[in-house]
SEDO-340899 format. One record per residue: z, x, y of N, C-alpha, C in turn. Coordinates in steps of 0.2 Angstrom, whole numbers, plus 2048, in hexadecimal, padded with zeros to 3 digits. Layout:
N
ZXYZXYZXY
...
//
This chain:
517
ADB07F76FADF08576EADB08B771
ADF090773ADC096776ADD09C771
AD80A0771AD80A676DADC0AB770
AE10AE76DAE50B4770AE10B9772
AE20BC778ADE0C277AAE10C8777
ADC0CC775ADE0D2771ADE0D8776
ADC0D877CADC0DD781AE30E0782
AE30E6782AEA0EA784AE90EF789
AE30EE78DAE20F4792AE70F4797
AEB0EE798AF00EE79EAF70F079B
AF80F1795AFE0F2792AFE0F978F
B040FD790B0510378DB0A103787
B08103781B0C10277BB1010977A
B16109779B1A10E777B1D10E770
B1B11276CB1D112765B1910D761
B1B10C75BB17107756B1C102754
B190FC753B1D0F6751B210F874A
B270F574AB2B0F6744B300F0743
B330F073DB370EB73BB3E0EC73F
B420E6740B480E6744B4D0EB740
B4F0EB73AB540EF737B540F6738
B4E0F9739B4D10073BB4F101742
B51107744B5310874BB4D10974F
B4D106755B4810675AB4610D75C
B4010E75DB3E115760B40115768
B4311B76AB4411C770B3E11F774
B3E11D77BB3811F77FB3B124784
B37129786B3912E78BB3912A792
B3E12C796B3E12979CB3912B7A1
B3513079FB311347A4B3213B7A3
B2D13F7A5B2D1467A5B321487AB
B3614D7A9B3B14F7AFB371547B3
B391547BAB361587BEB3915F7BE
B351647BEB3816B7BDB3916E7C4
B3F16F7C6B411727CCB411797CC
B3D17D7D0B3E1847D0B431867D5
B4818A7D3B4D18D7D7B4B1947D9
B4A1947DFB4819B7E2B4E19F7E5
B501A47E1B561A87E3B541AC7E9
B581AD7EEB571B27F3B581B97F1
B551BD7F4B561C47F2B5C1C77F5
B611C77F1B681CA7F3B6A1D07EF
B6A1D57F2B6C1DB7EEB741DC7ED
B781D87F1B7F1D97F0B811D57E9
B871D87E7B891D57E1B8C1CE7E2
B8F1CD7E8B921C67EAB8C1C17E9
B861C27ECB811BD7ECB7E1BC7E5
B7E1C17E1B7B1C07DAB801BC7D6
B871BD7D7B8C1B97D4B8C1B27D6
B8B1B17DCB8B1AA7DFB851A67DC
B7F1A97DDB791A67DBB791A47D3
B7C1A97D0B7C1A87C8B811A27C7
B871A27CAB8B19C7C8B881967CA
B851967D0B8318F7D3B7D18D7CF
B791927CDB731907C8B7518D7C2
B7A1907BFB7D18E7B8B801877B9
B841867BEB8717F7BFB8117A7C1
B7C17C7C4B771777C6B731757BF
B7117A7BBB6E1797B5B721757B0
B791767B0B7D1727ACB7D16B7AE
B7E16A7B5B7E1637B7B7815F7B6
B721637B7B6C15F7B6B6B15E7AF
B6D1627ABB6C1617A3B7115B7A1
B7715B7A4B7C1567A2B7914F7A5
B7614F7ABB731497ADB6E1467A9
B6914B7A7B631497A3B6614679C
B6B14A799B6D147793B71140793
B75140799B7813A79AB7313479B
B6E13579FB691307A0B6612E79A
B64133796B6013178FB6512D78B
B6B13078AB6F12C785B71125788
B7312578EB7511E791B6F119791
B6911C792B63117792B6211578B
B62119786B6111777FB6611277D
B6D11477FB7210F77DB71108780
B70108786B6F10278AB690FE787
B63101786B5D0FE784B5E0FB77C
B62100778B630FE772B680F7771
B6D0F7775B710F2775B6D0EB778
B690EC77DB660E677FB600E477A
B5D0E9776B590E8771B5C0E476B
B620E6769B650E3764B670DC765
B690DB76CB6B0D476EB650D076E
B600D2771B5A0CE771B570CC76A
B570D1766B550D075FB590CA75B
B600CB75CB640C6759B630BF75C
B630BF763B620B8766B5B0B5764
B560BA763B4F0B7762B4F0B575A
B520B8756B520B674FB560B074E
B5C0AF751B600A9750B5C0A3753
B590A4759B5609F75CB5009C758
B4C0A1755B4609F751B4809C74B
B4D09E747B4F09B741B52094742
B56093748B5908D749B5308874B
B4E08A74EB49085750B4308474B
B43089747B3D088742B3E08273D
B4408073CB4407A738B4207373B
B41073742B3E06E746B3706E746
B34073744B2D074745B2907273F
B2406D740B2006B73BB1906E73A
B18070734B11074733B0D06F72F
B0606E730B03071736B0606E73D
B05071742B0706F749B0206F74E
B0406D754AFF06C759B0107075F
AFC070764AFE07576AB0407276E
B0506C76EB0B069772B1106B76F
B1106A768B1806C764B19074765
B13078764B1407F765B1708176C
B1407E771B1707F778B1E07D779
B20078776B27076776B2C07B772
B2907D76CB2C082768B2D08876C
B2808B76FB28091773B2D090779
B2D08B77CB3208A782B3908977F
B3A086779B41086777B4408D775
B3F091772B41098770B4309C776
B3F09B77BB4009F781B4609D785
B48097784B4F095787B55099784
B5409B77EB5A09E77BB5A0A677B
B540A977EB530B077FB530B2786
B580B6789B580B7790B520BA793
B500B7798B4A0B979CB440BB798
B420B7793B3D0B978FB370B4790
B310B778EB2B0B378EB290B2786
B290AC784B280AB77DB210A877C
B1D0AB777B160A9775B160A776E
B140A176CB1309F765B0C09E763
B0A0A175EB030A175CB0209D755
AFE099754AFD09674EAF509574D
AF2098748AEB098746AE709A74D
AE409574FADF096755AE209575C
AE809275CAEA091763AF1094764
AF309576BAF809976DAFC095772
B03095772B07091777B0C096779
B0D095780B1209A783B17096787
B1D099788B2209678DB20096794
B1B09B796B1909C79DB1209D79D
B0D09879EB0609979DB0309E7A2
B0709F7A8B040A47ACB060AB7AB
B0A0AC7A6B0C0B37A5B070B77A1
B080BE7A2B030C279FB050C4798
B010C2793B030C378CB000CA789
AFD0CE78DAFA0D478BB000D9788
B060D878AB0C0DC788B0D0DB780
B0A0D677DB0A0D5776B040D9773
B060DF770B000E476EAFE0E2767
AF80E4766AF50E375FAF90E675A
AFC0EC75BB010EF756B060EA754
B090E7759B0F0E2757B0C0DC754
B070DA756B040D4752B030D574B
B000DC749AFF0DE743B050DE73F
B0B0E1742B110E173FB140DB73D
B130D6741B160CF740B120CC73A
B0C0CD739B080CB733B0A0CE72D
B0D0D472DB0F0D8727B160D8725
B1A0D572AB210D5729B240CE729
B2A0CD726B2D0C7726B330C772A
B350CD72DB3A0CD731B380CE739
B3D0CF73DB3B0CF744B380D6746
B330D7749B300DD74BB300DE752
B310E4754B320E575CB2E0EB75E
B2D0EC765B2A0F1768B2C0F276F
B2D0F8771B2E0F9778B280FB77C
B260F8781B200F9785B220FA78D
B1D0FD790B1E0FE797B180FA79A
B190F679FB140F27A2B160F17A9
B110F37AEB130F27B5B180F67B7
B190FC7B4B1E1017B6B250FE7B3
B260F97AFB2C0F77ADB2D0F77A5
B330F87A3B340F879BB340F0799
B310EF793B320E8790B330E9788
B360E4786B370E477EB330DE77C
B2F0DF777B2B0DA774B2D0D976D
B2F0D376BB310D1765B2C0CC761
B2C0CD75BB270C8757B290C7750
B280C174EB2A0BF747B260B9745
B250B973EB220B373BB270AD73A
B250A773BB2A0A173AB2909F733
B2E09F72FB2E09C729B2F095728
B2D092722B2D08B721B34088721
B3908D71EB3F08B71DB44090720
B4708E725B4C093728B51096724
B55092720B5A09571CB58099717
B52097713B4F09B70EB4C0A2711
B4A0A2717B470A871BB4D0AD71B
B530AB71CB580B071CB590B4716
B570B1710B570B470AB510B8709
B4C0B870DB460BB70CB410B8708
B420B2706B3D0AF701B390A9704
B3A0A870AB360A270EB2F0A470E
B2B09F70EB2309F70FB2109F716
B1D0A3718B1B0A371FB1709D721
B1809A727B15094729B0F09572D
B0D09B72EB0709D732B0809D73A
B0F09B73CB1009C743B140A2744
B110A5749B140AC74CB170AB753
B1D0AD753B200AD75AB220B475D
B210B4763B220BB767B260B976D
B2A0BE76FB2E0BE775B2E0C4779
B2D0C477FB2C0CA783B320CA788
B370CF787B3D0CF78AB3D0D578F
B3F0D4795B3F0D979AB460DD79A
B440E479AB4A0E979AB4B0EC7A0
B490E97A6B490EC7ACB510EC7AF
B550E77ADB5C0E77AFB5F0ED7AB
B5E0EE7A5B610F47A1B5F0FA7A4
B580FB7A6B561017A9B591037AF
B5A0FD7B3B5E0FE7BAB651017B9
B680FE7B4B6F1007B2B6F1087B0
B6A10A7ACB6A1117AAB691157B1
B641137B5B621177BBB681177C0
B6C1127C0B721127C5B771177C2
B781177BBB7C11C7B8B7A1237BA
B741247BAB7112B7BBB7212D7C2
B711287C7B721297CEB7912B7D0
B7E1287CCB851297CDB861307CB
B831327C5B841397C3B8113E7C7
B7B13C7CAB781417CFB7C1427D5
B7F13C7D7B8313D7DDB891427DD
B8B1447D6B901497D5B8D1507D5
B871517D5B841577D4B8615C7DA
B851597E0B8615D7E6B8E15F7E6
B9315B7E5B9915E7E5B9A1637E0
B971627DAB981677D4B9516E7D6
B8F16E7DAB8C1747DCB901777E1
B931737E6B971767EBB9D1797E8
BA01757E4BA61787E0BA517F7DD
B9F17F7D9B9D1857D6B9C18B7DB
B991897E0B9818E7E5B9F1917E8
BA418C7E9BAA18F7EBBAE1937E6
BAD1907E0BB01947DABAD19B7DA
BA619B7DBBA31A27DABA51A67E0
BA61A47E6BA91A87EBBAF1AB7EA
BB41A77E7BBA1A97E5BBA1AE7E0
BB61AD7DBBB51B27D5BB21B87D8
BAD1B87DCBAA1BE7DFBAF1C27E3
BB31BE7E7BB81C27EBBBD1C57E6
BBF1C27E1BC41C57DCBC11CB7D9
BBA1CB7D8BB71D17D5BB51D67DA
BB31D47DFBB01D97E4BB51DC7E8
BBB1D97E9BC01DC7EDBC21E37EB
BC41E47E4BC61EA7E1BC01EF7E1
BBA1EC7E0BB41F07E0BB31F47E7
BB41EF7EDBB31F27F3BB91F77F5
BBF1F67F3BC41FB7F4BC22027F0
BBF2017EABBD2077E6BB820A7EA
BB32077EDBAD20A7F0BB020D7F6
BB420A7FABB720E800BBB2147FE
BBE2147F9BC221A7F6BBD21F7F4
BB821D7F1BB32227EEBB02267F4
BAE2227FABAB225800BB022A803
BB6228803BBB22C806BBC233802
BBC2327FBBBC2377F7BB723C7F8
BB12397F8BAB23D7F9BAB241800
BAE23E805BAF24180BBB424780B
BB8248806BBD24D805BC424B805
BC5244806BCC242806BCE2417FE
BD02477FCBD22477F4BD82437F2
BDD2427F7BE323F7F6BE22377F5
BDC2347F6BDB22D7F6BDC22A7EF
BDF2247EFBE02217E8BDF2197EA
BDE2167E4BDD20F7E5BE320B7E1
BE42057E3BEA2017E0BE71FE7D9
BEB1FF7D4BEA1FC7CDBED1F67CC
BE91F07CCBEC1EA7CBBE91E77C4
BEE1E47C0BEB1E07BABEA1E57B5
BE71E27AFBE51E67A9BDE1E57A7
BDA1E37ACBD31E17AABCF1E87AB
BC81E77ABBC41ED7ABBC41F07B2
BC51EC7B7BC51EF7BEBCB1F37BF
BD11F17BCBD71F57BCBD61FB7B8
BD31FB7B3BD12017AFBCD2067B3
BC82037B6BC32077BBBC720A7C0
BCC2077C3BD020A7C9BD520F7C6
BD720E7C0BDB2137BDBD721A7BB
BD12197B9BCD21E7B8BCB2227BE
BCA21E7C3BC82217CABCE2257CC
BD42237CCBDA2267CEBDB22D7CA
BDA22C7C3BDB2327BFBD52387C1
BCF2357C2BCA23A7C4BCB23D7CB
BCE2397D0BCF23C7D6BD52417D6
BDA23F7D2BE02447D1BDE24A7CE
BD924A7C9BD72507C6BD32547CA
BCE2517CEBCA2547D3BCE2577D9
BD42547DBBD82577E0BDB25D7DD
BDE25D7D7BE12627D4BDC2687D4
BD62677D1BD126C7D0BCF26F7D7
BCE26B7DCBCB26D7E2BD12717E6
BD726F7E5BDD2737E8BDD27A7E5
BDD27A7DEBDD2817DBBD72857DE
BD12827DEBCB2867E0BCC2887E8
BCF2847ECBD02867F3BD628B7F3
BDB28B7EFBE02907EFBDD2977ED
BD92977E8BD529D7E5BD129F7EB
BCD29B7EEBC829D7F3BCC2A07F9
BD229D7FBBD52A0800BD82A67FF
BDB2A77F8BDD2AE7F6BD82B37F6
BD22B17F4BCC2B67F4BCB2B87FB
BCA2B3800BC82B5807BCE2B980A
BD42B7808BD92BB80BBD92C2809
BD82C3802BD72C97FFBD22CD802
BCC2CA803BC62CE806BC82D080E
BCB2CB811BCD2CD818BD22D2819
BD72D2814BDD2D7814BDA2DE813
BD62DE80DBD32E480BBCF2E7810
BCB2E3813BC62E5819BCA2E881F
BCF2E5821BD32E7826BD72ED824
BD92EE81EBDD2F481CBD82FA81C
BD22F881ABCD2FE819BCA300820
BCB2FC825BC82FE82CBCB30482F
BD230582EBD530B831BD331182E
BD4312827BD2318824BCA319824
BC6314825BBF315826BBE31882C
BC1316831BC0319838BC2320838
BC7322834BC9329834BC332D830
BC132A82ABBC32D826BB532E82A
BB432882EBAE329832BAE32F837
BB432F83ABB433583FBB433C83C
BB733C836BB7343832BB0344830
BAD33F82DBA634082ABA1341830
BA233F836B9E34083BB9E34883D
BA434A83DBA635183FBA235683A
BA3354833BA035882EB9935882E
B96352830B8E351831B8C356836
B9035683CB8D35A842B8E362840
B9236483CB9336B83AB8F36C833
B8B368831B8836982AB8336F82A
B80370830B7C376830B7F37C82F
B8637D830B89383830B8C384829
B8C37F824B8E37F81EB89381819
B8B382813B8738480DB8337E80C
B7D37F809B78379807B7C373803
B7F3757FEB833707FAB8836C7FE
B8C370802B9136D806B8E36980B
B8936B80EB86367814B83360811
B8036180BB7D35A808B83356806
B89358804B8E354802B91351809
B9135580EB94352814B9034D817
B8934E817B84348819B85342815
B8634380EB8633D80AB8D33980B
B9233D80CB9833A80EB98336814
B94339819B94335820B8F32F81F
B8A32F81BB8632981AB89324816
B8D326811B9032180DB9631E811
B99322815B9F31F819B9C31A81E
B9631C821B93317826B92310822
B8F31181CB8D30B818B94307817
B9930A815B9F307813BA2304819
BA230781FBA4304825BA02FE827
B9A2FE826B962F8827B982F2823
B992F481CB9B2EF817BA12EC819
BA62F081BBAD2ED81DBAC2E9823
BA82EB828BA72E782EBA42E082C
B9F2E0828B9C2DA825BA12D5822
BA52D881EBAA2D481ABAF2D181F
BB12D5824BB62D2829BB22CC82D
BAC2CD82EBA82C8832BA72C282E
BA52C3827BA42BD823BAB2B9822
BB02BD821BB72BA820BB92B6826
BB72B882CBB92B4832BB52AD832
BAF2AD830BAB2A782FBAE2A382A
BB02A5824BB42A181FBBA29E822
BBE2A2826BC42A0828BC329B82E
BBD29A831BBC297837BBF29983D
BC02A083DBC32A3842BBE2A7847
BB82A5847BB32A884BBB32A4852
BB12A7857BB02A385EBAA2A6861
BA72A1865BA12A3869BA32A4870
BA02AA873BA12AB87AB9A2AA87D
B992A4880B922A2882B912A5889
B8B2A888BB8A2AA891B822A8892
B802A8899B792A889AB762AE899
B712AE895B6E2B4892B662B4893
B632BA895B5C2BB895B5A2BD88E
B572B888AB562BA883B512C0882
B4C2C0886B472C6885B4B2CD886
B4F2CD88BB532D388DB582D4887
B5B2CF884B602D087FB5D2D2879
B572D0877B532D2871B512D9872
B4F2DB878B4C2E2879B522E6878
B582E587BB5E2E987AB602EA873
B5F2E586FB612E6868B5C2EB864
B562EA866B512EF863B522F6865
B542F786CB552FD86FB5B30186C
B602FD86BB67300869B66302862
B6130085EB61302857B5B307856
B5730885BB5230D85BB4B30A858
B4B303859B45300855B3F2FE85A
B40300860B3B2FE865B34300863
B33306861B2D30885FB2A305858
B2F302855B2D30084EB2B2F884E
B2D2F5853B2C2EE853B272EC859
B232E7858B1F2E485DB222DE85F
B252DE866B292D9869B252D586E
B252CE86CB222C9871B272C5874
B292C887AB2F2C687EB2D2C3885
B2C2BD885B2A2BA88CB302BA890
B2F2BC897B342BC89BB362B589E
B3C2B48A0B3E2AE8A3B422A989E
B422AB898B462A6893B4D2A8893
B512A3896B582A4896B5B29F892
B612A188FB6529C88AB6C29D88B
B70298889B77299889B7929A882
B7B2A0880B7D2A2879B822A8879
B842AA873B882B0873B842B6871
B832BA876B7F2C0876B802C4870
B872C686FB882CA869B862C7862
B872C1861B842BE85BB7D2BD85B
B792BC860B722BD860B702C485E
B732C9861B722D085FB732D1857
B782CE854B792CE84DB732CB849
B712C584BB6C2C1848B652C5848
B632C784EB5D2CB84FB5D2D284B
B632D584CB632DC848B622DB841
B652D683EB652D5837B5E2D3835
B5A2CE839B542CC837B4F2D2837
B4F2D683DB4A2DB83EB4C2E1839
B522E2838B542E8833B522E682C
B522E082AB4F2DE823B482DF823
B442DD828B3D2DD829B3B2E5828
B3F2E982CB3D2F082CB3E2F3825
B442F1822B462F481BB412F2816
B402EB815B3D2E880FB362E6810
B342E6817B2D2E3818B282E9819
B232E881DB1E2ED81EB1C2EC826
B1B2F2829B192F1830B122EE830
B102EB836B142EA83CB192E583C
B1F2E683FB242E183FB242DE846
B242D7846B232D484DB292CF84E
B2B2CF855B312CB857B2E2C785D
B2E2C085CB2B2BB861B312B7863
B312B686AB362B186DB322AC870
B352A686FB322A0872B3729B874
B36296879B3A29187BB3628B87C
B38285878B3527F879B3A279877
B3927487AB3D26E878B4526F878
B4727387DB4E27587DB50279877
B4C27C873B4D28086EB4B28786F
B4F28C86DB4D29386DB4B295866
B45299865B4329B85FB412A285F
B442A685AB432AD85AB402AF853
B3A2B1852B372B284CB362B984B
B372BB844B372C2842B322C283C
B2C2C683DB272C6837B252CD836
B242CE82FB222D482DB1B2D3829
B182D8827B122D8823B122DB81C
B182DA819B192DC812B172D780D
B192D8807B172D3802B1A2CC802
B1F2CB807B232C5807B282C4802
B2B2BF801B312BD7FDB2E2B97F7
B302BB7F1B2F2B67EBB332B07EC
B302AA7E9B342A47E9B3B2A47E7
B3C2A87E1B432A97DFB482AD7E4
B452B17E7B492B57ECB4A2B17F3
B452AD7F5B452A97FBB4B2A47FA
B4C2A27F4B5129C7F3B5829F7F4
B592A67F4B602A97F4B602AE7FA
B5C2AE7FEB5B2B3803B622B3808
B652AD809B6A2AD80DB712AD809
B712AE803B772AE7FFB7A2B5800
B812B47FFB852BA800B842BF7FB
B842C67FCB832CB7F8B7D2CB7F3
B782C77F6B722C67F2B6D2CC7F4
B6A2CF7EFB652D47F0B5F2D27EC
B592D37EFB532D17EBB522D57E5
B542DC7E5B532E07DFB5A2E17DC
B5B2DC7D7B622DC7D4B632E37CF
B5E2E67CEB5F2EC7CAB612F27CE
B612F27D5B632F77D9B6B2F67DA
B6F2FA7D8B762FA7D9B782FD7E0
B743017E3B753047E9B6F3027EE
B713007F4B6C2FF7F9B6F300800
B6B300805B6D30180BB712FC80E
B6F2F680CB732F080FB792EE80B
B7D2E980DB832E680AB812E0806
B7B2DD808B7A2D6805B7D2D0809
B802D280FB842CD813B802CC819
B7B2D081BB782CF822B752C8823
B712C681EB6D2BF81FB722BA81F
B782BA81BB7D2B581BB802B5822
B822BB825B852BB82BB812B8831
B7A2BA830B752B8835B752B0835
B752AD82FB742A682FB7B2A3832
B812A5830B872A3833B872A383A
B852A883DB842A9845B802A4848
B7A2A2844B7529D847B78296846
B7C295841B7F28E840B8528E845
B88293847B8D29384CB8A291853
B84292854B8029085AB7D28985A
B7E286854B7B27F853B74280851
B7228584EB6B28684CB6B288844
B6528C843B6428E83CB5F29383C
B5E296836B5929B835B5429982F
B4E299830B4929682BB4429C829
B4329B822B3E2A081FB3729C81E
B3229E822B2C29B822B2829B81B
B24296819B21297812B1C29D812
B1A29F80CB162A580CB0F2A380F
B0C2A8813B052A7816B012AE815
AFB2AD814AF62B3813AF72B8818
AF72BE817AF72C381CAFE2C4820
B032C081EB092C1821B0F2C181C
B142C581DB192C6819B1F2C181A
B252C381AB2A2BE81BB2B2BD823
B2C2B7824B2D2B482BB332B082C
B382B382FB3E2B0831B3F2AD838
B412A7839B412A4840B482A2841
B4B2A4847B512A2849B5029C84E
B5329684DB53290851B5A28E853
B5B28F85AB6128D85DB60289863
B65285866B6428286CB64287872
B60285877B6028987DB67289881
B6B283880B71283883B7628287E
B7A28787CB7F286877B8628687B
B89280879B9027F87CB95282878
B9A28687BB9F289877BA4284875
BA728486FBAB27F86CBB2280870
BB527A872BBB279876BC127C872
//
C-alpha cells in the first residue's frame, strides 16, 4: 500500500470543505479588466449628448454581461455539482454493501473503478488505512486537498470542494463508506474506515457559461451603435430648436427686431422660444418708441435751428452795426451794444453747431473729396482765425491727401481752439504722414485733462467745469470734430498724460479718402 501524498503545492483550493446539504460556495470567474474610456474634448452639445448616451449604454451592457456571466456560471456549476453529488452518493451507497472490511488493495481498486464508472468523467480514489487505490493510477491526486480529507473524517455525509488546477475548474467529492448502506441513510451506520473521493471535471460547464458570455458580448456592438443612432436623433431633436434660437438671437443682436422663432410642443424648449418671442416683442416695442422719440427730438432741434437762422442773421447784422457805432453812444449803451453783439455771435455759432450735429444724426452729411496740400490747409485754418502767432506749427511740405478740406478745417479749428482756451501756451500743431495715414497732433502745455474729464471729452454738451453755466463754447465742438474724423474713416485720440505736456489730441485719417457713392 502507498501512503497518500499530502502535498498541495500544485493545486489551488477555493473555499473550505463542507457537507453536501449546505449550498456550495461560488468562486469568482476572475478579476474583470477595467477599461478606461477616454472621451474626446468636444465643446459642442451634440458631442456631449452622444458620448453620454453611448457611455451609459456601454456601461449598462458590460454590467449586464458580467451579471449574466456570474449568474449563468453559478447556475450551471451548481446544477452540475448537485448532479455529481447525487450520482456519487447513490453509487457509493449501492456498492458499499459489496465491500468487505477489512479489505485488500485489489478489492479497493475494483471498488474505485466501479464507483468511477457511475460518475461522469471522474477520477475516484479510495483510501483504507495505509493504502490507496485509484481508478486511474497515472492521474494527479493533488486535487484532493487536506481540507477535504479532514472534512471527510469529521462528517458522515458527502463533502465537496471546488478547486482550480491547471487552469481548469474541478469538483472534488469525498465521503466515508459505512458498514451498512441502508442504515447509513438514516445516519446511524458505523464508519468502515474506507474513504472514497471523486474528482469531477467542470470544464464542459465552464465552456457553456463562456459561450453564453460570448454570445452576449457579440450583441454589445449593435447595442452601442443603436445607442449612438438614438443619441444622434435625440441630439438633433434637442439642438435643432436651440440652433434656430441661436440664429434668431444673433439676428436680434444685429438689429433685426422683428425676428421671431417658431414655438412647437409644450416642453422647456417651447417655453424658451415663447419667452424669446415675448422678449423680442417687448424690445422691438421699446426700441421703436425710443427711435420715435429720438427722431422727434432731432427733428425738433433741426427745425428750431433752421427757424432761428433767419432771425439770427438779422440780429447779427443789426448787432454788428450797433457795435461799429458803439463809440458814439453813451458808455452804458455802448456796453449793452457790445454785449448783444457777443451773445448774438455765440448764439449763431450754437445754432450752426446744432444744425451740423443734426445732419450727422440724420446721416445727411456728404464728403467733397479733393487733392489737398495738408500743410497749406492747416496754415490757412490758423490764419483765418488769427492764431498764426499763437501756435507753433510743424508743417512739412509735400504732404498731400484726398479729403474734404472744409471738414479738415472744422476739425483743426476745434482742436486748436480748445487748446488755446483751456490749455496753456505754447500750443503746437504737428502734421505727419506714414503708412498711408495722415496724423495731425495738437498739444498744449496746460495741466491736461483729469481722467473723469477725459472719458467724456467727446460727449455732446459736455463741459469740464460743470459749475459754469456760461462759457464761450457750446459743448458740441469736440463731438463735431470726432464725427468729421469718422466720416473720413478715421478717429481722434487723446494721448495718456505725460510729464511736462498737457492735453495731446491726434487726428488719424487715411491719406486717400474715397467719397461715398
